[in-house]
C-alpha positions, 0 to 999 in steps of 0.5 A, spaced: 663 540 230 670 544 231 676 540 234 676 545 240 669 543 241 670 536 242 676 537 246 672 541 251 666 536 251 671 530 253 675 535 257 676 532 265 678 536 270 683 533 275 683 535 282 690 539 284 692 537 290 698 540 294 702 535 299 706 537 305 712 536 301 711 542 297 710 546 303 716 544 305 720 545 300 717 552 299 718 553 307 726 551 306 727 556 300 724 562 304 728 560 310 734 561 305 732 567 303 732 570 310 724 570 309 723 568 316 716 569 317 714 566 310 718 560 312 714 559 318 708 559 315 709 554 310 712 549 315 706 550 319 702 548 313 706 542 312 705 540 318 698 541 319 698 536 312 703 531 315 703 532 323 707 525 323 714 528 319 719 529 325 723 532 319 718 538 318 717 539 326 724 539 327 726 545 321 720 549 324 723 549 331 730 551 327 727 557 324 723 559 330 729 559 334 733 563 329 727 568 329 728 568 338 722 564 339 726 559 344 721 556 348 716 554 342 722 551 339 724 547 345 716 545 345 716 543 338 723 539 339 720 535 345 714 533 341 719 530 336 724 526 340 718 524 345 712 522 340 714 522 333 721 519 333 726 518 339 732 516 334 733 524 332 737 525 338 740 531 334 734 535 338 738 535 344 743 539 341 738 544 339 734 544 345 741 545 349 742 551 345 735 554 346 736 553 353 743 556 353 740 562 349 734 563 354 739 563 360 737 556 363 744 554 363 743 547 368 738 545 363 742 546 357 748 542 360 743 537 361 741 536 354 748 537 351 750 531 355 744 527 353 746 529 346 754 526 347 751 520 351 747 518 345 751 520 339 758 520 341 760 520 334 754 525 332 754 530 326 754 536 331 759 533 337 764 538 336 758 543 336 755 540 343 762 540 346 764 547 344 757 549 348 759 545 354 766 549 355 761 555 354 756 553 359 761 551 364 764 558 364 757 561 365 756 556 370 762 558 374 760 566 373 753 565 375 751 560 380 744 563 380 742 562 373 740 555 374 735 558 380 730 560 375 725 555 374 724 556 382 724 563 381 718 563 377 714 557 381 716 562 387 713 568 383 707 563 381 705 561 389 705 569 390 700 570 385 695 565 387 696 567 395 695 574 392 701 577 394 702 581 387 708 586 389 712 580 392 710 577 385 712 582 381 719 584 385 720 576 383 719 577 376 723 583 375 729 580 379 728 573 374 727 577 367 734 582 369 738 575 367 733 572 363 729 577 359 727 573 353 723 569 358 716 570 355 712 566 360 715 571 365 713 577 362 706 575 361 705 573 368 708 580 370 703 583 366 698 580 370 700 581 377 700 589 375 693 588 372 691 585 378 693 590 383 689 595 378 695 598 374 692 596 367 696 601 363 702 598 365 699 591 364 697 592 357 704 596 356 708 590 358 703 586 354 705 590 347 712 590 349 712 582 348 708 582 342 713 587 339 719 583 341 716 576 340 710 577 335 704 572 335 706 571 343 699 567 344 699 568 352 700 575 350 694 576 346 689 572 350 692 575 356 690 582 352 683 580 351 681 578 358 683 585 360 679 588 355 673 584 356 674 586 364 674 593 362 668 592 357 672 595 351 667 591 347 670 593 340 677 591 342 675 585 344 671 583 338 678 585 334 682 580 338 677 575 338 677 575 331 684 575 330 685 569 335 679 564 332 684 564 326 690 561 330 691 554 330 696 552 335 699 545 336 702 545 342 697 543 348 699 549 353 697 553 347 690 550 345 688 550 353 690 557 354 686 559 348 680 554 349 680 557 357 681 564 355 675 564 350 671 561 355 673 567 360 670 572 355 664 568 354 665 565 347 663 558 348 662 556 341 670 558 340 672 555 347 668 548 346 672 545 340 679 546 343 677 544 350 674 538 347 679 536 343 684 536 349 679 532 352 678 527 347 686 527 346 687 524 353 689 531 356 689 530 364 686 537 365 686 540 372 680 544 375 680 550 371 680 546 365 674 542 366 671 549 369 671 552 362 669 545 359 663 544 363 661 552 361 662 551 354 659 544 354 653 547 357 652 553 353 653 548 347 648 544 349 652 538 351 649 537 358 651 530 359 658 532 358 658 539 362 655 534 368 661 529 368 666 535 367 662 539 373 663 533 378 671 533 376 671 541 379 667 539 385 672 533 387 678 538 386 674 544 389 668 543 393 667 550 395 665 551 387 658 547 389 652 551 387 656 555 381 655 549 375 653 553 369 646 550 370 645 554 376 648 560 375 644 567 371 647 572 368 645 576 374 649 571 379 655 572 374 655 580 375 654 579 382 660 574 383 665 579 379 663 584 384 664 580 390 671 579 387 673 586 387 670 587 394 674 581 396 680 585 393 678 592 396 677 589 403 683 584 403 688 590 402 684 595 407 685 590 412 693 588 411 694 596 410 696 595 403 698 601 399 696 597 392 690 601 392 694 608 391 698 604 385 691 603 381 692 606 375 685 605 371 681 612 373 675 608 374 677 604 379 681 610 382 675 614 383 671 608 385 676 606 391 676 613 393 668 613 394 669 606 397 674 609 402 669 614 404 664 609 406 670 605 409 671 610 414 664 611 416 662 604 417 668 600 418 666 597 424 659 596 422 655 590 420 652 594 414 659 595 411 660 589 406 653 590 404 654 598 402 660 597 399 656 592 395 651 596 392 657 601 390 661 596 386 655 593 383 654 601 380 661 603 379 663 599 372 656 602 369 658 609 371 662 612 366 668 616 368 666 623 367 661 622 373 665 620 378 669 627 379 665 629 386 666 622 390 663 625 396 657 626 393 657 619 390 658 616 397 652 620 400 648 618 395 649 611 395 649 611 403 642 615 402 639 610 397 642 604 402 640 606 408 633 608 405 632 601 402 633 598 409 628 603 412 634 607 416 634 613 412 636 619 415 634 626 411 638 628 405 640 634 409 643 630 414 647 625 410 649 631 406 652 634 412 656 628 413 659 629 407 660 636 407 656 638 400 649 641 399 643 637 399 641 639 392 648 635 390 646 629 394 639 629 391 642 630 384 647 624 384 641 620 387 637 621 381 643 619 377 645 613 380 637 610 380 637 612 373 643 607 371 640 602 376 633 603 372 637 601 365 
């Protein structure tokens, strides 16, 4: 046997193991070469391999700050100082700098003073004192800057109360002074979506992603919007993108899990929500709602029942809405009722929000609803007849919505006939000033969609 053959026969294959230090060094090299995206990727990989090493996460926070991702940088620094190494007090200086860039001068000052207190002879003491000088000037020049947290909370309360236009005004006021406050941008987009300004909402989210690439909340919000618009191709594209995301922050893991739950991707939602529960996360009612639904659909019935009990403690009005008590038809009806409730609330408040609906489907849909509303405003049948229309609306192509009078006449005739009170087609047609043949044509068309 030749020496080559012998060598092959005795060869031993050794495993090639790359540790966190390898990725950390390559990340630093990329950072020094101004390759920021590559540096972030490599440092995140290093952190995944050694999540207890504070220097890695601190360096990652520094790179993120240099790319304008100040909020995420602050969260990473908070993890370092609160969970990994309380002695790395320089994190307070870095956090102070990040808050200053966001325009949150009170928070910046608080963290700068904390660093001075803990490290009076620290490496960054001169930089911190310079920063404090600048912060004192900023504070003198604009006392309202420190109210940003109040404004954010106020806007959130307005959103929860359904006062979306008022919330939009507050978010816009907040963003005038703090243009990189990404959570406000994302919530502003949702407020526009809730009043039907879909294109505006998507435009705002695209703007966030252009200025802050990979913003998880913006990606998740786009996914939810496309899901409700039934843009299946775009939904699958975003799901494919998001399922490869592995966030570190609890807030991001929660957002990702809940979003997957909202769009019915329970197999993707369950691991994220379960991991949060196992880590001791103190969830709210929404967290346990989606944990219950995803657990149930993944055949973990006991966990689903335990989670649902916590939902009912916080929100007893959810009784009867557990996942094992709901069918697909129930879920669709629930969504239709939400649209109906929104429409009736706006009509009762004589709100102009309905006039600003940008999505063509809902523009036309609300015009038909307005015709029915004017006919049945003081009638007990109003809610029921509108339910019929809002159940049909999502199934109809936009091109079928041109003749709003014919659609209203057809819905009215179908509803009354079903309840044994239908007038003739001619009488209904005259009410809406259209021909009997047109009414018949639209009745046939709506019935075909009901059958499908």
